[in-house]
Legacy VTK file of the C-alpha trace (Angstrom):
# vtk DataFile Version 3.0
C-alpha trace
ASCII
DATASET POLYDATA
POINTS 376 float
-0.415 -59.326 78.423
-1.814 -55.866 79.406
-1.146 -54.526 75.910
-3.160 -57.501 74.480
-5.923 -56.875 76.648
-5.922 -53.182 75.743
-5.815 -53.987 72.055
-8.920 -56.353 72.520
-10.992 -53.733 74.374
-10.410 -51.175 71.824
-11.385 -53.428 69.030
-14.659 -53.732 71.068
-14.746 -49.779 70.868
-14.298 -49.823 67.023
-16.667 -52.770 66.357
-19.448 -51.297 68.319
-19.153 -47.733 66.569
-18.293 -49.088 63.014
-20.927 -47.981 60.119
-21.806 -48.973 56.877
-20.027 -47.935 53.744
-23.010 -45.653 52.901
-22.830 -44.104 56.306
-19.124 -43.453 56.087
-19.896 -41.368 53.036
-22.341 -39.169 54.860
-19.692 -38.747 57.470
-16.845 -37.220 54.902
-17.689 -33.574 55.663
-15.796 -32.406 58.512
-13.486 -35.431 58.628
-9.587 -35.123 58.032
-8.337 -34.906 54.449
-7.863 -38.754 54.448
-11.572 -38.948 54.609
-11.463 -41.147 57.762
-14.806 -41.643 59.295
-15.972 -39.838 62.159
-16.582 -43.048 64.245
-13.071 -44.417 63.353
-11.213 -40.872 64.659
-13.275 -41.547 68.126
-12.194 -45.204 68.214
-8.328 -43.886 67.462
-8.594 -41.197 70.089
-10.193 -43.591 72.643
-7.259 -46.062 72.172
-4.894 -43.269 72.467
-6.406 -42.435 75.888
-6.530 -46.026 76.941
-2.662 -46.557 76.077
-1.817 -43.512 77.967
-3.574 -44.764 81.074
-1.916 -48.013 80.878
1.352 -46.399 80.416
0.998 -44.388 83.600
-0.664 -46.766 85.710
1.687 -50.210 85.690
-0.278 -51.404 88.683
-3.720 -51.311 87.201
-5.526 -54.475 87.060
-7.072 -53.748 83.498
-9.815 -56.286 83.972
-12.264 -55.994 86.991
-12.400 -59.690 87.496
-9.869 -59.932 90.295
-10.814 -56.905 92.344
-14.327 -55.546 93.213
-15.454 -52.660 95.295
-18.663 -52.059 97.503
-21.067 -49.895 95.330
-21.917 -47.835 98.346
-18.103 -47.071 98.776
-17.656 -46.354 95.108
-20.415 -43.965 95.436
-18.803 -42.292 98.165
-15.568 -41.766 96.323
-17.592 -40.502 93.082
-19.368 -38.058 95.297
-15.959 -36.758 96.786
-14.499 -36.543 93.440
-17.241 -34.385 92.174
-17.186 -32.158 95.361
-13.675 -31.637 95.172
-13.512 -30.944 91.270
-15.563 -27.987 91.617
-13.266 -26.292 94.655
-10.207 -24.533 94.509
-8.629 -27.340 96.823
-5.291 -29.100 97.210
-6.822 -32.284 95.635
-6.895 -30.399 92.256
-3.310 -29.582 92.312
-1.062 -31.420 89.952
1.942 -31.261 92.212
-0.163 -32.757 95.189
-0.578 -36.733 95.738
-3.713 -37.792 97.454
-3.834 -40.920 99.640
-6.655 -42.747 101.070
-6.128 -45.145 104.219
-8.636 -47.565 105.503
-9.002 -47.828 109.413
-7.780 -50.987 110.720
-8.660 -52.938 114.096
-5.183 -53.109 115.985
-6.719 -55.956 118.129
-7.811 -58.090 114.781
-10.914 -58.556 116.248
-9.971 -60.008 119.589
-11.256 -57.026 121.827
-14.448 -55.532 120.628
-14.709 -53.534 123.764
-12.145 -50.860 122.673
-13.096 -48.433 120.018
-9.879 -47.553 118.109
-8.929 -46.884 114.612
-5.459 -47.521 113.388
-3.997 -46.358 110.076
-1.250 -48.046 108.383
0.687 -45.207 107.404
4.557 -45.640 106.896
6.620 -44.142 109.565
8.929 -42.284 107.175
6.122 -40.498 105.403
7.324 -37.188 106.947
10.607 -37.627 105.531
9.507 -37.688 101.880
6.276 -35.662 101.818
5.011 -32.426 103.192
1.399 -32.952 104.612
-0.731 -30.151 103.093
-4.250 -31.589 104.329
-5.717 -34.283 106.441
-9.415 -35.304 106.552
-11.250 -38.050 108.386
-14.201 -39.703 106.708
-16.461 -41.303 109.288
-19.797 -43.419 108.919
-22.548 -42.880 111.326
-25.241 -45.157 112.487
-28.225 -43.746 114.044
-30.949 -45.240 116.333
-33.847 -46.408 114.456
-36.167 -43.720 115.898
-33.815 -40.895 114.806
-32.935 -41.995 111.345
-35.427 -39.616 109.537
-34.775 -36.465 112.123
-32.262 -33.921 111.262
-29.949 -33.971 114.414
-27.017 -31.753 115.609
-24.183 -33.811 116.725
-20.930 -32.478 118.295
-17.993 -34.653 117.065
-14.815 -34.928 118.858
-11.595 -36.699 117.800
-9.063 -37.928 120.345
-5.860 -39.787 120.206
-5.692 -43.271 121.818
-2.294 -44.326 123.645
-0.951 -47.667 123.337
-2.244 -48.454 126.893
-5.820 -47.911 125.213
-6.173 -44.606 127.613
-7.795 -41.517 125.837
-5.009 -39.190 124.760
-5.128 -35.366 123.237
-8.194 -34.127 122.002
-7.540 -33.207 118.465
-10.316 -31.775 116.869
-14.143 -30.683 117.800
-16.744 -30.152 114.982
-20.254 -29.799 114.684
-22.572 -31.438 111.982
-26.144 -31.871 111.359
-26.877 -35.632 110.529
-29.729 -37.431 109.154
-30.075 -41.124 108.225
-26.501 -42.256 109.451
-24.672 -40.332 106.714
-20.935 -40.055 106.212
-19.196 -36.900 107.618
-16.001 -35.458 106.879
-13.760 -33.807 109.691
-10.989 -31.538 108.647
-8.064 -32.654 111.080
-5.310 -30.361 112.111
-2.279 -31.003 109.906
0.080 -30.669 112.850
-1.819 -33.654 114.516
-1.306 -35.802 111.289
2.515 -34.863 111.171
2.948 -36.015 114.869
1.211 -39.103 114.401
3.534 -40.290 111.338
6.610 -38.481 112.138
7.613 -41.088 115.013
6.684 -44.094 116.820
5.783 -42.815 120.107
2.743 -43.720 122.445
0.329 -42.859 119.561
-1.913 -45.982 118.916
-4.876 -44.915 116.915
-7.887 -42.433 117.138
-11.254 -42.575 118.828
-14.236 -40.513 117.315
-17.002 -39.510 119.809
-20.260 -38.530 118.212
-22.528 -38.665 120.920
-26.448 -38.514 120.258
-29.041 -39.666 122.946
-26.171 -41.098 125.158
-25.090 -43.457 121.815
-21.957 -42.764 120.149
-22.886 -42.932 116.373
-19.382 -42.831 114.891
-18.633 -46.418 113.509
-15.104 -47.727 114.189
-13.407 -50.802 112.773
-14.548 -52.908 115.547
-18.187 -52.363 114.661
-18.232 -52.195 110.737
-20.006 -54.791 108.720
-19.226 -53.716 105.321
-16.672 -51.807 103.373
-18.791 -48.657 102.855
-18.602 -48.162 106.860
-15.007 -47.944 106.956
-13.365 -45.003 108.606
-11.153 -43.417 105.880
-8.111 -40.952 106.488
-7.258 -38.977 103.563
-3.978 -37.110 103.276
-2.939 -34.431 100.533
0.883 -34.607 100.220
3.350 -32.737 98.349
6.911 -34.382 97.681
9.393 -32.154 99.505
11.488 -32.259 96.428
9.033 -29.866 94.990
8.911 -27.468 98.314
10.762 -24.271 97.185
9.604 -24.332 93.486
6.422 -22.923 94.345
6.997 -20.214 91.607
6.951 -22.872 89.019
3.570 -22.792 87.278
3.703 -26.319 86.212
3.872 -27.573 89.862
1.354 -24.840 91.346
-1.347 -25.051 88.636
-4.607 -26.798 89.564
-6.383 -28.701 86.822
-8.268 -26.381 84.759
-11.944 -27.309 84.107
-12.290 -28.955 80.864
-12.636 -26.598 77.901
-15.939 -26.376 76.054
-15.610 -28.058 72.597
-15.273 -25.191 70.029
-17.156 -27.160 67.499
-20.385 -29.420 67.630
-20.711 -32.792 65.857
-24.208 -31.770 64.890
-22.772 -28.544 63.024
-19.344 -29.732 61.901
-16.630 -27.315 60.998
-14.729 -27.965 57.752
-11.538 -26.816 59.226
-9.278 -28.327 62.218
-11.300 -27.973 65.283
-11.892 -29.301 68.794
-14.860 -31.614 69.395
-16.393 -33.540 72.561
-15.053 -37.185 73.090
-16.814 -38.884 76.100
-14.900 -41.820 77.476
-17.095 -44.101 79.483
-14.833 -46.624 81.583
-17.651 -48.792 82.710
-18.501 -49.308 79.114
-15.083 -50.912 78.170
-15.130 -53.122 81.317
-12.679 -50.757 83.298
-14.843 -50.595 86.487
-11.495 -50.532 88.381
-11.395 -46.728 87.451
-13.586 -45.377 90.425
-13.788 -41.759 89.516
-14.270 -40.092 87.211
-16.696 -43.063 85.940
-16.692 -40.836 82.538
-14.815 -37.814 81.146
-14.509 -35.419 78.123
-11.167 -36.160 76.569
-11.899 -33.988 73.512
-10.568 -34.735 70.005
-9.414 -33.022 66.955
-10.555 -33.370 63.443
-11.346 -31.561 60.088
-9.254 -30.138 57.276
-6.086 -28.240 57.835
-6.327 -26.363 54.651
-9.347 -24.618 55.678
-7.884 -22.830 58.892
-4.264 -23.914 59.164
-2.920 -20.290 58.718
-4.478 -19.702 62.083
-3.168 -23.124 63.698
0.286 -23.723 62.212
2.499 -24.638 65.229
6.171 -24.131 65.777
7.140 -27.766 65.727
8.041 -30.548 63.373
6.788 -30.644 60.070
4.914 -27.336 60.505
8.303 -25.720 60.944
9.777 -27.149 58.121
6.975 -25.973 55.790
6.804 -22.311 57.019
10.843 -22.033 56.634
10.356 -23.603 52.889
7.359 -20.980 52.406
9.759 -18.153 53.628
12.790 -19.288 51.685
11.127 -19.738 48.363
8.820 -16.738 48.923
5.765 -18.695 47.434
2.964 -16.275 47.769
-0.432 -17.826 48.588
0.772 -21.145 48.720
-2.009 -23.767 48.620
-2.056 -25.440 52.285
-3.390 -28.580 50.830
0.157 -29.279 49.444
1.605 -29.376 52.693
0.466 -32.645 54.104
-0.833 -31.110 57.243
-2.667 -33.169 59.709
-5.297 -31.801 62.383
-3.997 -33.123 65.865
-4.279 -32.069 69.372
-1.245 -29.662 70.183
-2.258 -29.007 73.881
-2.994 -31.301 76.734
-4.129 -31.106 80.338
-3.828 -33.890 82.907
-6.676 -35.738 84.578
-6.789 -36.910 88.145
-8.230 -40.283 88.710
-9.379 -42.517 91.781
-8.605 -46.177 90.852
-8.397 -49.599 92.364
-5.120 -51.553 91.883
-4.442 -55.067 91.566
-4.118 -55.492 95.299
-7.669 -54.172 95.972
-5.967 -50.699 97.220
-7.592 -47.473 96.216
-5.079 -45.143 94.889
-4.956 -41.529 93.314
-2.958 -40.761 90.305
-2.416 -37.791 88.054
-2.316 -38.897 84.178
-0.719 -36.557 81.683
-1.970 -35.954 78.240
-5.604 -37.115 79.013
-7.705 -34.059 77.948
-7.044 -32.232 74.568
-7.323 -28.491 75.032
-6.243 -26.936 71.813
-5.832 -28.193 68.027
-3.031 -27.528 65.726
-1.782 -28.526 62.251
1.545 -29.806 61.401
LINES 1 377
376 0 1 2 3 4 5 6 7 8 9 10 11 12 13 14 15 16 17 18 19 20 21 22 23 24 25 26 27 28 29 30 31 32 33 34 35 36 37 38 39 40 41 42 43 44 45 46 47 48 49 50 51 52 53 54 55 56 57 58 59 60 61 62 63 64 65 66 67 68 69 70 71 72 73 74 75 76 77 78 79 80 81 82 83 84 85 86 87 88 89 90 91 92 93 94 95 96 97 98 99 100 101 102 103 104 105 106 107 108 109 110 111 112 113 114 115 116 117 118 119 120 121 122 123 124 125 126 127 128 129 130 131 132 133 134 135 136 137 138 139 140 141 142 143 144 145 146 147 148 149 150 151 152 153 154 155 156 157 158 159 160 161 162 163 164 165 166 167 168 169 170 171 172 173 174 175 176 177 178 179 180 181 182 183 184 185 186 187 188 189 190 191 192 193 194 195 196 197 198 199 200 201 202 203 204 205 206 207 208 209 210 211 212 213 214 215 216 217 218 219 220 221 222 223 224 225 226 227 228 229 230 231 232 233 234 235 236 237 238 239 240 241 242 243 244 245 246 247 248 249 250 251 252 253 254 255 256 257 258 259 260 261 262 263 264 265 266 267 268 269 270 271 272 273 274 275 276 277 278 279 280 281 282 283 284 285 286 287 288 289 290 291 292 293 294 295 296 297 298 299 300 301 302 303 304 305 306 307 308 309 310 311 312 313 314 315 316 317 318 319 320 321 322 323 324 325 326 327 328 329 330 331 332 333 334 335 336 337 338 339 340 341 342 343 344 345 346 347 348 349 350 351 352 353 354 355 356 357 358 359 360 361 362 363 364 365 366 367 368 369 370 371 372 373 374 375
């Protein structure tokens, strides 16, 4: 069923980008030797991207009809993604998994007098993962008279015991807050490990953010919409990878997307890397929260124009090179080799998405960003 939906969506991409025969003739310059039009090449590359997403996200809803996300909450995740993308943080590492846990009310609404946030994290998390980073995202609500004023607020995070008594002070951090914004608190990793390594007296957390004798931190007992939810972010590394830190594949962070070598406005006749923006909302995939769009890049052009620079060491290209060496064909006409311009090196893409159960997940998707072109 998913594949049928994918094909239908891709047909929409192809139809909306189709051109008249006359327009296709104008596009022949810079296309491959099979004279495929530029827009068709874009549609093929887009389809390839969508297929790879489906293969790697079996729990994806495909259609956004079944699951929705609060627009303000979506914006929060998009802003978070953009902020982290420009940092050298654990979030960007390919060997690190990121999880978001929404706070729950342990009393199920029966006792609104107790301010406490509980996170439904599996007890055996510590057995499988090494916790690298823990952050707490907290919404604040300011008194009406103070909403347009910049205030200094001292925020404290406490553990709460099962008898509802206040437990250990975990973190103190100061913020300048205006307009009831969401703040992000860096939690000690040791505290997060302690919370989820055992089933002791830990019941949840209490956040104190006092302003004019009011606690402006929003707890599950007070929230009225999804965008006010308190969220715990954990960056985890599978313990199977611990000790393999010298492996560059596991350690490397996602590189910033390369700039396209060639521009559509001034195409090269040879095989070259071009921009290709994939916009998830335009194909009905609003369940992909972040990034809402990205540059997948695409390769196109005639290999005979620059194949001597781009021949790779795989498959058909290796056979042709060997044949050329054996028979010593000087100045071999590369048009006779049947070479094809294609992406020869890919990078991964980290995405935040909503699954079929309405749970926000993060995934590293391989083969999503073309970094280099080759001929074979």
